[in-house]
N, C-alpha and C positions, 0 to 999 in steps of 0.2 A: 504494500500500500504506500502511495506517495512517491513511487519511483518515476511516474510520468507515462505509464502505459496508455491510459485513456486519452491523455493530452496528445500523444503522438497520433492515435487513431483519429481524433477529431481534427487535428491539424492536416492529416493526409486528405481528408474530405473538405478541408477549408471551412469546417463549422466554426473553428477559431483560427485566427491568423497568427502564424509564428512570428516572433520578434526578429529572428535571424535564420539564416540557412535557406535551403531550397527543398522542394518536394517535386521529384521527377517521376512522371507516370508515362510509360510508353514513349519516352524521349521528349516529353513536354513538361516544362516547368510549371506545375500547377499553381505555385505560390504567386506567380505573376499574372494569372489570368483575370480578365474582367468578369463581372457577374454573368453576362450573357455567354461568354466563352466557357465559363465553368460548368454550365448546365449540361453540355454534351459530354464532358468528362465525368460528371457525377452520375450520369446514366450507367456508366461502365464501372463505377465504384459505389457499392451500396453497403449499408451497415446494419448489423443486428445488435441492438443495445442490450445492456445487462439485465434490466428489469422489465419483463414483459407486462407487468401490471401497470407501469407508467408510460411505456413507449407506444401503447395503442390508445387511440382516441376512444374513450368510453361511450361517446355519443354516435360513433360511426359503426355501422354493421361491418362484419368481417369482409364480406364480398366487396364492399365499397373501398375499404382500406387496402385490400390487395390490388384492386384495379387501378387505384389512383396513380401510383408511380408509372405504370405502363401508359396511362392516358396522358399524363403530364409530359412524359418524354417522347410521346409519339410512337411508341412501340406497337400499339394497337389502336384501332378505331373503336368508338363507343359501341358500335353494333356487335363487336367481337368480345366485349367485356365479359359477358356471362361465361362463354366458352373458355376464355383465358383464366378466369377465376377458378373454374372447375379443374383446369389443367394444373394450376399452381397448388390447389388443395390436394389433388391426387399425388403431386410430387412430394408433399410433406406428410402424406399418410393420413389425411383427414377426408371425411365424406363430403359430397357436394352440399349437403344440407347445412354444413357449418357456415356457409356464406350468409345465411339469414340470421345468424346469432350475433349478439353483442359480446364484447370481450368479457364482461362480468359473468356471462353464462358459461364460460369455459374454465378449465383447470389451468394451473400454471404451465404445465407441459404443453397443453394445447395452444395456449396463448403464444408461447415461444415458437411453436410450429407456424402459427399465423405470422409472427414477425419475420420468420425466415422466408415464408412464402411471399410476403410483401417485398422483402429485399430482392428476391429473385424475380419478381414481377417485371422489372425493367430490363431483364436479361443482361445482368452485369458480367464482366469478366473477372472482377475482383470483389470478394466478399470480406468485409471487416467485421469480425465477431468479437465484441467487447465483453468478455466474461459471460458468455451466453447461458451458462448453466449454474453460475454461482448463486442465483436467487431461487433456484429450483430445489425441490426435495431430492435427496440422494437417489430415491427410487426411480425418478424420471430423468436423471442426468444422463445415464448410459444410453437410453434410446435417442435422446437429442444428439449426443456425440456421434452415435452410429449413423444417424440420419445425415449429419453434416459430412461425415466421411464418404457416405454413399453419393451424396450430391456432388461433392468435389470430383469424384471419378466420373459420374455420369455426365455432368455438365462441363467438364474440363475447366473447372474454376481454380483460381488462385485464392487462397484465404489467408488473411492476417488474423490469427487467433490469439486473443489476449487472455491470459489466465494467471492466477497465482497458485493454483493447485498443480503440483508437479506431476502427479499421476495422470492428470488430464492432458497436460502438455506432452508428456511422453507418448500417450496413446494416439494423439491426433496429428502431431506435427512431424515433419521430416527435417526441419531446420529450426533452431531455437536461438533467441537473443535474450540475454539476461540483462535487466536494467537495474541500476541503483542510483537513486537521487538524480534522475534526469539524464543519465548517461548509459549507453550500452557498454557493459564491462566484459562481456564474453558472447561470442556467437559462433555457431558451427552446426554440423550435422547433429541431430538430436541424440542418436545412439552414442556418438563419440563424447559429446558434452556430458551426458549422464554417466558414461563409463569412466571418463578421465577428465574431470573438471580442472581447468587451468587457472581459474581466478579464485582467491580465497572466499569471496562472497558466494560464488556458485557452489563451492564445496560446503560452505556453511548451510546454504539452503537445502542441499541434498541430505546433509547430516540431520537437519531439523525435521525432515519429513517423516511422518509416521510410517512404520514398517510392520507388516503382518506377523513377522517372526518375533515372539516375545523374548527370545534369547538374545536378540540384538539390542542391548541397552547402551545408552550413551554414558560414558564416564566423565564427560565434561561438556560444558555449554558449547553449542555449535558456533555461536557468535556472541560477543559481549556488547553491553550497552544498548542504547536506543538509536534509531535513525535520526540524524540531525535535521533541524528545520530547513526547508528549502529556501528560507529567507536568510539563513546564516550558514551557507555552504562552506565546509572546511577548505582551507587552502590546499593546493596540491591534489593528491588523490582524495576523492570524496569518501572513500571507505576507510581511510587510514585511522580514524578515531576509534574504529571497532575492530581493526585488523591485527591479529597476533603476530603477523610477519612484517609489520611496517618498519621501514628504515628511515634515516634522516632525509633521504632524497624524496620520500613520499610526501613530506610536508611542504615541499617547495615546487615540485614539478608534477603536473597532471599527466598521468600516463596515457599513451595513445594505444589504440588497438594494433597489435602486431601478430603476424602469423606464427602459430606454435605447432601447427600440423596442417596438412592440406585442407583448405576451406575452413579452418578452425582458427579463430582469432581471440586474443584476450588482451586486456589493458592492465598490466601489472609490472611494477619495477623489479620485483623479486622473482620473476619466473625463471626456471621452475621453482616454486616455493617448496620449502621443506617443513616437516612437522616436528622436527627435533628442536 
């Protein structure tokens, strides 16, 4: 929490404007587009928000909510709306009759399926999912994750999946980026990052995650202290105030991402770090 995951997602869609840097999508700098130019890009990038209870208009029927993005972006004509809604509902595993329901009449899992259908309605090429299962009961998280995995394959989608649950990240992603206080500190293929973390913060996250084997007990805290305030970011490396491997250089120089293995990068002055 507080690392900047949702801020990145909203910046990519230009729901908020970044103070610096650039956002490049398919060779186009999105951060410099006008409002009218942005509309065509937004059709290709859609978002599923964290809370399905607040992301759907309670006064709008499900069918209207799903059809709206496709109509706004000119993907379909109004005469084809009913058929399009039926197709989207079928895609997310809901019956055609759900189109006449209001969000309050559906369960949390059903609402999130509606939110996914609405995002796919405009036929995007990139789907941004901002912790799409964290607000749902554990019993319905797995079906939603499996649905997203199936849709990625069937529709040839790219998905930016935001989560703080490591088991969810490992299940659904093929590449992962670890963020701390507004910076990516490690990125690489998911299997490699989980098997051989190269940044102390990544290692601490993995050590802190619950494990089903009760014999695997922690003998020490995975990480010390609390995350600093984003209004008072430490000098040098942002993680140094909590890092057991910090050296003098960490207080004065902000580390940059560097290659530690093929397609695997980490930002740390003491790589490879030791536990002794």
